[in-house]
MOPAC internal coordinates of N, CA, C and O (Angstrom, degrees):
PM7 1SCF
backbone

  N    0.0000 0     0.00 0     0.00 0    0    0    0
  C    1.4545 1     0.00 0     0.00 0    1    0    0
  C    1.5335 1   110.27 1     0.00 0    2    1    0
  O    1.2310 1   121.18 1   140.41 1    3    2    1
  N    1.3295 1   115.35 1   -39.59 1    3    2    1
  C    1.4599 1   119.42 1  -178.99 1    5    3    2
  C    1.5306 1   111.08 1   -63.50 1    6    5    3
  O    1.2310 1   120.43 1   135.57 1    7    6    5
  N    1.3114 1   116.78 1   -44.43 1    7    6    5
  C    1.4641 1   120.85 1   179.60 1    9    7    6
  C    1.5286 1   110.70 1   -66.25 1   10    9    7
  O    1.2310 1   120.50 1   141.58 1   11   10    9
  N    1.3322 1   116.64 1   -38.42 1   11   10    9
  C    1.4632 1   121.32 1   177.93 1   13   11   10
  C    1.5267 1   111.09 1   -61.10 1   14   13   11
  O    1.2310 1   120.13 1   138.66 1   15   14   13
  N    1.3220 1   117.35 1   -41.34 1   15   14   13
  C    1.4647 1   121.44 1   178.51 1   17   15   14
  C    1.5228 1   110.40 1   -66.33 1   18   17   15
  O    1.2310 1   120.29 1   137.71 1   19   18   17
  N    1.3373 1   117.06 1   -42.29 1   19   18   17
  C    1.4667 1   119.88 1   177.72 1   21   19   18
  C    1.5286 1   111.91 1   -62.83 1   22   21   19
  O    1.2310 1   120.35 1   140.42 1   23   22   21
  N    1.3157 1   116.94 1   -39.58 1   23   22   21
  C    1.4641 1   120.52 1   178.85 1   25   23   22
  C    1.5242 1   110.86 1   -64.59 1   26   25   23
  O    1.2310 1   120.34 1   134.39 1   27   26   25
  N    1.3413 1   116.95 1   -45.61 1   27   26   25
  C    1.4685 1   119.99 1   178.17 1   29   27   26
  C    1.5314 1   111.66 1   -63.93 1   30   29   27
  O    1.2310 1   120.42 1   141.96 1   31   30   29
  N    1.3233 1   116.80 1   -38.04 1   31   30   29
  C    1.4668 1   120.69 1   177.62 1   33   31   30
  C    1.5261 1   110.44 1   -63.37 1   34   33   31
  O    1.2310 1   120.54 1   136.25 1   35   34   33
  N    1.3193 1   116.57 1   -43.75 1   35   34   33
  C    1.4663 1   120.75 1   179.04 1   37   35   34
  C    1.5209 1   111.40 1   -64.47 1   38   37   35
  O    1.2310 1   120.54 1   138.39 1   39   38   37
  N    1.3266 1   116.58 1   -41.61 1   39   38   37
  C    1.4653 1   120.17 1   178.33 1   41   39   38
  C    1.5250 1   110.89 1   -62.88 1   42   41   39
  O    1.2310 1   120.31 1   138.10 1   43   42   41
  N    1.3264 1   117.00 1   -41.90 1   43   42   41
  C    1.4707 1   119.05 1  -179.85 1   45   43   42
  C    1.5253 1   110.93 1   -66.22 1   46   45   43
  O    1.2310 1   120.11 1   140.81 1   47   46   45
  N    1.3366 1   117.39 1   -39.19 1   47   46   45
  C    1.4673 1   119.07 1   177.06 1   49   47   46
  C    1.5308 1   111.51 1   -66.27 1   50   49   47
  O    1.2310 1   120.34 1   142.45 1   51   50   49
  N    1.3192 1   116.96 1   -37.55 1   51   50   49
  C    1.4680 1   120.05 1   177.53 1   53   51   50
  C    1.5273 1   110.48 1   -63.45 1   54   53   51
  O    1.2310 1   120.32 1   138.01 1   55   54   53
  N    1.3425 1   117.00 1   -41.99 1   55   54   53
  C    1.4582 1   119.98 1   177.05 1   57   55   54
  C    1.5260 1   111.54 1   -61.03 1   58   57   55
  O    1.2310 1   120.41 1   134.03 1   59   58   57
  N    1.3219 1   116.83 1   -45.97 1   59   58   57
  C    1.4665 1   120.19 1  -177.52 1   61   59   58
  C    1.5301 1   110.52 1   -65.22 1   62   61   59
  O    1.2310 1   120.09 1   133.09 1   63   62   61
  N    1.3255 1   117.44 1   -46.91 1   63   62   61
  C    1.4681 1   120.87 1  -178.65 1   65   63   62
  C    1.5250 1   111.05 1   -66.04 1   66   65   63
  O    1.2310 1   120.47 1   137.57 1   67   66   65
  N    1.3269 1   116.71 1   -42.43 1   67   66   65
  C    1.4654 1   118.48 1   179.85 1   69   67   66
  C    1.5283 1   111.01 1   -66.99 1   70   69   67
  O    1.2310 1   119.87 1   150.59 1   71   70   69
  N    1.3252 1   117.85 1   -29.41 1   71   70   69
  C    1.4554 1   120.09 1   175.78 1   73   71   70
  C    1.5154 1   112.28 1   -65.32 1   74   73   71
  O    1.2310 1   120.66 1   146.00 1   75   74   73
  N    1.3417 1   116.34 1   -34.00 1   75   74   73
  C    1.4612 1   119.12 1   177.21 1   77   75   74
  C    1.5271 1   112.20 1   -79.20 1   78   77   75
  O    1.2310 1   120.26 1   149.23 1   79   78   77
  N    1.3106 1   117.10 1   -30.77 1   79   78   77
  C    1.4642 1   120.07 1  -177.45 1   81   79   78
  C    1.5285 1   111.06 1   -78.83 1   82   81   79
  O    1.2310 1   120.25 1   135.00 1   83   82   81
  N    1.3250 1   117.12 1   -45.00 1   83   82   81
  C    1.4610 1   121.29 1  -176.96 1   85   83   82
  C    1.5310 1   109.70 1   -76.30 1   86   85   83
  O    1.2310 1   120.93 1   -54.96 1   87   86   85
  N    1.3000 1   115.83 1   125.04 1   87   86   85
  C    1.4575 1   120.86 1   176.67 1   89   87   86
  C    1.5241 1   108.19 1   -96.69 1   90   89   87
  O    1.2310 1   121.14 1   -95.24 1   91   90   89
  N    1.3283 1   115.42 1    84.76 1   91   90   89
  C    1.4516 1   121.43 1  -176.55 1   93   91   90
  C    1.5214 1   107.68 1  -140.86 1   94   93   91
  O    1.2310 1   120.94 1   -11.34 1   95   94   93
  N    1.3157 1   115.80 1   168.66 1   95   94   93
  C    1.4515 1   120.22 1   179.56 1   97   95   94
  C    1.5364 1   111.29 1   -69.68 1   98   97   95
  O    1.2310 1   120.00 1   155.92 1   99   98   97
  N    1.3378 1   117.61 1   -24.08 1   99   98   97
  C    1.4550 1   121.84 1  -179.60 1  101   99   98
  C    1.5248 1   113.10 1   -91.75 1  102  101   99
  O    1.2310 1   119.68 1  -174.14 1  103  102  101
  N    1.3177 1   118.22 1     5.86 1  103  102  101
  C    1.4544 1   119.97 1  -177.05 1  105  103  102
  C    1.5329 1   111.39 1   -65.91 1  106  105  103
  O    1.2310 1   120.15 1   146.07 1  107  106  105
  N    1.3191 1   117.32 1   -33.93 1  107  106  105
  C    1.4588 1   119.64 1   177.70 1  109  107  106
  C    1.5250 1   111.67 1   -67.52 1  110  109  107
  O    1.2310 1   120.35 1   149.59 1  111  110  109
  N    1.3257 1   116.93 1   -30.41 1  111  110  109
  C    1.4643 1   120.45 1   176.47 1  113  111  110
  C    1.5232 1   111.24 1   -69.44 1  114  113  111
  O    1.2310 1   120.11 1   144.00 1  115  114  113
  N    1.3278 1   117.40 1   -36.00 1  115  114  113
  C    1.4568 1   120.29 1   175.75 1  117  115  114
  C    1.5290 1   110.85 1   -64.52 1  118  117  115
  O    1.2310 1   120.55 1   134.97 1  119  118  117
  N    1.3248 1   116.56 1   -45.03 1  119  118  117
  C    1.4648 1   120.69 1   179.82 1  121  119  118
  C    1.5257 1   110.17 1   -63.59 1  122  121  119
  O    1.2310 1   120.37 1   134.30 1  123  122  121
  N    1.3186 1   116.89 1   -45.70 1  123  122  121
  C    1.4612 1   120.85 1   179.46 1  125  123  122
  C    1.5151 1   112.90 1   -65.40 1  126  125  123
  O    1.2310 1   120.30 1   139.16 1  127  126  125
  N    1.3295 1   117.03 1   -40.84 1  127  126  125
  C    1.4594 1   120.26 1   178.01 1  129  127  126
  C    1.5192 1   112.53 1   -65.54 1  130  129  127
  O    1.2310 1   120.70 1   139.01 1  131  130  129
  N    1.3224 1   116.27 1   -40.99 1  131  130  129
  C    1.4653 1   120.26 1   177.30 1  133  131  130
  C    1.5141 1   112.12 1   -65.39 1  134  133  131
  O    1.2310 1   120.51 1   139.66 1  135  134  133
  N    1.3310 1   116.63 1   -40.34 1  135  134  133
  C    1.4540 1   120.60 1   178.15 1  137  135  134
  C    1.5184 1   111.08 1   -67.13 1  138  137  135
  O    1.2310 1   120.32 1   137.58 1  139  138  137
  N    1.3165 1   117.00 1   -42.42 1  139  138  137
  C    1.4659 1   121.20 1   177.14 1  141  139  138
  C    1.5267 1   110.87 1   -60.64 1  142  141  139
  O    1.2310 1   120.84 1   133.97 1  143  142  141
  N    1.3238 1   115.99 1   -46.03 1  143  142  141
  C    1.4597 1   120.83 1   179.24 1  145  143  142
  C    1.5191 1   111.15 1   -61.00 1  146  145  143
  O    1.2310 1   120.51 1   138.14 1  147  146  145
  N    1.3206 1   116.62 1   -41.86 1  147  146  145
  C    1.4560 1   121.10 1  -177.93 1  149  147  146
  C    1.5238 1   111.92 1   -67.19 1  150  149  147
  O    1.2310 1   120.10 1   129.76 1  151  150  149
  N    1.3325 1   117.41 1   -50.24 1  151  150  149
  C    1.4557 1   119.97 1  -170.92 1  153  151  150
  C    1.5195 1   114.51 1   -86.22 1  154  153  151
  O    1.2310 1   119.40 1   154.60 1  155  154  153
  N    1.3169 1   118.75 1   -25.40 1  155  154  153
  C    1.4560 1   119.51 1  -177.26 1  157  155  154
  C    1.5236 1   114.13 1  -106.17 1  158  157  155
  O    1.2310 1   119.94 1   168.76 1  159  158  157
  N    1.3195 1   117.72 1   -11.24 1  159  158  157
  C    1.4602 1   119.27 1   179.49 1  161  159  158
  C    1.5268 1   111.37 1  -123.45 1  162  161  159
  O    1.2310 1   119.68 1   128.94 1  163  162  161
  N    1.3274 1   118.22 1   -51.06 1  163  162  161
  C    1.4626 1   120.93 1  -174.45 1  165  163  162
  C    1.5238 1   111.47 1   -70.04 1  166  165  163
  O    1.2310 1   119.42 1   130.91 1  167  166  165
  N    1.3190 1   118.72 1   -49.09 1  167  166  165
  C    1.4630 1   120.75 1  -177.22 1  169  167  166
  C    1.5296 1   112.27 1   -64.66 1  170  169  167
  O    1.2310 1   118.08 1   135.01 1  171  170  169
  N    1.3588 1   121.26 1   -44.99 1  171  170  169
  C    1.4738 1   118.41 1   175.27 1  173  171  170
  C    1.5261 1   113.51 1   -62.33 1  174  173  171
  O    1.2310 1   119.76 1   142.16 1  175  174  173
  N    1.3299 1   118.06 1   -37.84 1  175  174  173
  C    1.4654 1   119.41 1   176.35 1  177  175  174
  C    1.5226 1   111.40 1   -64.49 1  178  177  175
  O    1.2310 1   120.49 1   139.23 1  179  178  177
  N    1.3204 1   116.68 1   -40.77 1  179  178  177
  C    1.4605 1   120.67 1   178.02 1  181  179  178
  C    1.5250 1   111.25 1   -63.31 1  182  181  179
  O    1.2310 1   120.29 1   135.14 1  183  182  181
  N    1.3287 1   117.06 1   -44.86 1  183  182  181
  C    1.4618 1   119.89 1   179.37 1  185  183  182
  C    1.5171 1   111.76 1   -64.57 1  186  185  183
  O    1.2310 1   119.98 1   139.85 1  187  186  185
  N    1.3053 1   117.65 1   -40.15 1  187  186  185
  C    1.4658 1   120.65 1   176.90 1  189  187  186
  C    1.5265 1   110.71 1   -63.51 1  190  189  187
  O    1.2310 1   120.60 1   136.92 1  191  190  189
  N    1.3231 1   116.46 1   -43.08 1  191  190  189
  C    1.4608 1   121.04 1  -179.21 1  193  191  190
  C    1.5286 1   110.99 1   -63.12 1  194  193  191
  O    1.2310 1   120.11 1   138.92 1  195  194  193
  N    1.3193 1   117.40 1   -41.08 1  195  194  193
  C    1.4641 1   120.71 1  -176.68 1  197  195  194
  C    1.5259 1   113.02 1   -77.27 1  198  197  195
  O    1.2310 1   119.02 1   152.31 1  199  198  197
  N    1.3259 1   119.47 1   -27.69 1  199  198  197
  C    1.4568 1   122.33 1  -173.93 1  201  199  198
  C    1.5181 1   113.42 1  -106.95 1  202  201  199
  O    1.2310 1   118.36 1  -172.12 1  203  202  201
  N    1.3152 1   120.73 1     7.88 1  203  202  201
  C    1.4510 1   121.44 1  -170.74 1  205  203  202
  C    1.5293 1   113.19 1   -68.53 1  206  205  203
  O    1.2310 1   117.92 1   151.85 1  207  206  205
  N    1.3112 1   121.56 1   -28.15 1  207  206  205
  C    1.4576 1   122.67 1  -179.26 1  209  207  206
  C    1.5214 1   112.93 1  -113.66 1  210  209  207
  O    1.2310 1   119.94 1  -159.70 1  211  210  209
  N    1.2988 1   117.72 1    20.30 1  211  210  209
  C    1.4537 1   122.03 1  -178.78 1  213  211  210
  C    1.5295 1   110.06 1  -100.79 1  214  213  211
  O    1.2310 1   121.17 1   -27.92 1  215  214  213
  N    1.3191 1   115.36 1   152.08 1  215  214  213
  C    1.4597 1   120.99 1   175.18 1  217  215  214
  C    1.5205 1   108.41 1  -101.25 1  218  217  215
  O    1.2310 1   120.65 1   -50.79 1  219  218  217
  N    1.3013 1   116.36 1   129.21 1  219  218  217
  C    1.4585 1   120.74 1  -178.11 1  221  219  218
  C    1.5249 1   111.32 1   -66.23 1  222  221  219
  O    1.2310 1   119.88 1   150.48 1  223  222  221
  N    1.3175 1   117.83 1   -29.52 1  223  222  221
  C    1.4629 1   122.14 1  -179.29 1  225  223  222
  C    1.5324 1   111.70 1   -62.40 1  226  225  223
  O    1.2310 1   119.90 1   152.18 1  227  226  225
  N    1.3103 1   117.79 1   -27.82 1  227  226  225
  C    1.4590 1   120.85 1   178.62 1  229  227  226
  C    1.5251 1   112.79 1   -68.09 1  230  229  227
  O    1.2310 1   120.00 1   159.81 1  231  230  229
  N    1.3223 1   117.60 1   -20.19 1  231  230  229
  C    1.4586 1   121.58 1  -175.68 1  233  231  230
  C    1.5190 1   113.59 1  -107.22 1  234  233  231
  O    1.2310 1   120.00 1  -178.06 1  235  234  233
  N    1.3456 1   117.61 1     1.94 1  235  234  233
  C    1.4572 1   121.64 1  -178.39 1  237  235  234
  C    1.5209 1   108.86 1  -101.13 1  238  237  235
  O    1.2310 1   120.68 1   -47.79 1  239  238  237
  N    1.3119 1   116.30 1   132.21 1  239  238  237
  C    1.4561 1   122.23 1   178.74 1  241  239  238
  C    1.5308 1   108.03 1   -96.70 1  242  241  239
  O    1.2310 1   120.34 1   -68.06 1  243  242  241
  N    1.3249 1   116.95 1   111.94 1  243  242  241
  C    1.4616 1   120.85 1  -178.72 1  245  243  242
  C    1.5282 1   109.70 1  -110.95 1  246  245  243
  O    1.2310 1   120.67 1     3.26 1  247  246  245
  N    1.3369 1   116.33 1  -176.74 1  247  246  245
  C    1.4641 1   121.06 1  -175.38 1  249  247  246
  C    1.5278 1   111.87 1   -63.44 1  250  249  247
  O    1.2310 1   119.48 1   142.81 1  251  250  249
  N    1.3116 1   118.61 1   -37.19 1  251  250  249
  C    1.4606 1   120.72 1   179.30 1  253  251  250
  C    1.5216 1   111.45 1   -63.36 1  254  253  251
  O    1.2310 1   120.52 1   137.78 1  255  254  253
  N    1.2926 1   116.62 1   -42.22 1  255  254  253
  C    1.4659 1   120.33 1   178.48 1  257  255  254
  C    1.5238 1   111.13 1   -66.27 1  258  257  255
  O    1.2310 1   120.38 1   141.55 1  259  258  257
  N    1.3337 1   116.87 1   -38.45 1  259  258  257
  C    1.4756 1   119.94 1   177.58 1  261  259  258
  C    1.5218 1   110.72 1   -64.16 1  262  261  259
  O    1.2310 1   119.89 1   137.49 1  263  262  261
  N    1.3186 1   117.81 1   -42.51 1  263  262  261
  C    1.4625 1   121.14 1   178.00 1  265  263  262
  C    1.5266 1   111.33 1   -63.07 1  266  265  263
  O    1.2310 1   121.01 1   139.48 1  267  266  265
  N    1.3327 1   115.68 1   -40.52 1  267  266  265
  C    1.4609 1   120.31 1   178.47 1  269  267  266
  C    1.5310 1   110.94 1   -63.83 1  270  269  267
  O    1.2310 1   120.54 1   140.75 1  271  270  269
  N    1.3211 1   116.58 1   -39.25 1  271  270  269
  C    1.4583 1   120.29 1   179.20 1  273  271  270
  C    1.5248 1   111.19 1   -68.10 1  274  273  271
  O    1.2310 1   120.14 1   141.78 1  275  274  273
  N    1.3322 1   117.34 1   -38.22 1  275  274  273
  C    1.4605 1   120.85 1   178.59 1  277  275  274
  C    1.5226 1   110.91 1   -67.84 1  278  277  275
  O    1.2310 1   120.18 1   140.20 1  279  278  277
  N    1.3343 1   117.26 1   -39.80 1  279  278  277
  C    1.4588 1   120.98 1   179.81 1  281  279  278
  C    1.5193 1   112.16 1   -67.76 1  282  281  279
  O    1.2310 1   119.94 1   148.28 1  283  282  281
  N    1.3041 1   117.72 1   -31.72 1  283  282  281
  C    1.4632 1   121.62 1   179.02 1  285  283  282
  C    1.5234 1   111.13 1   -68.70 1  286  285  283
  O    1.2310 1   120.15 1   148.95 1  287  286  285
  N    1.3102 1   117.32 1   -31.05 1  287  286  285
  C    1.4633 1   120.78 1  -179.45 1  289  287  286
  C    1.4983 1   108.38 1   -82.17 1  290  289  287
  O    1.2310 1   120.10 1   180.00 1  291  290  289

């Protein structure tokens, strides 16, 4: 999964860069396709890959944690 995400990221960057380098009527389609690939496919896959075994409760600050932090000080 990690290699797949890196490959998609590289492909999206190649599309975006080639869209700026190539002076053609389709250059805007390359930039748009690379941006679409990056933001709607690569980033959600990356976030899913990084957060798949994490517990959300570990990252939420609730009243008990605040009280514990105040008591420690």
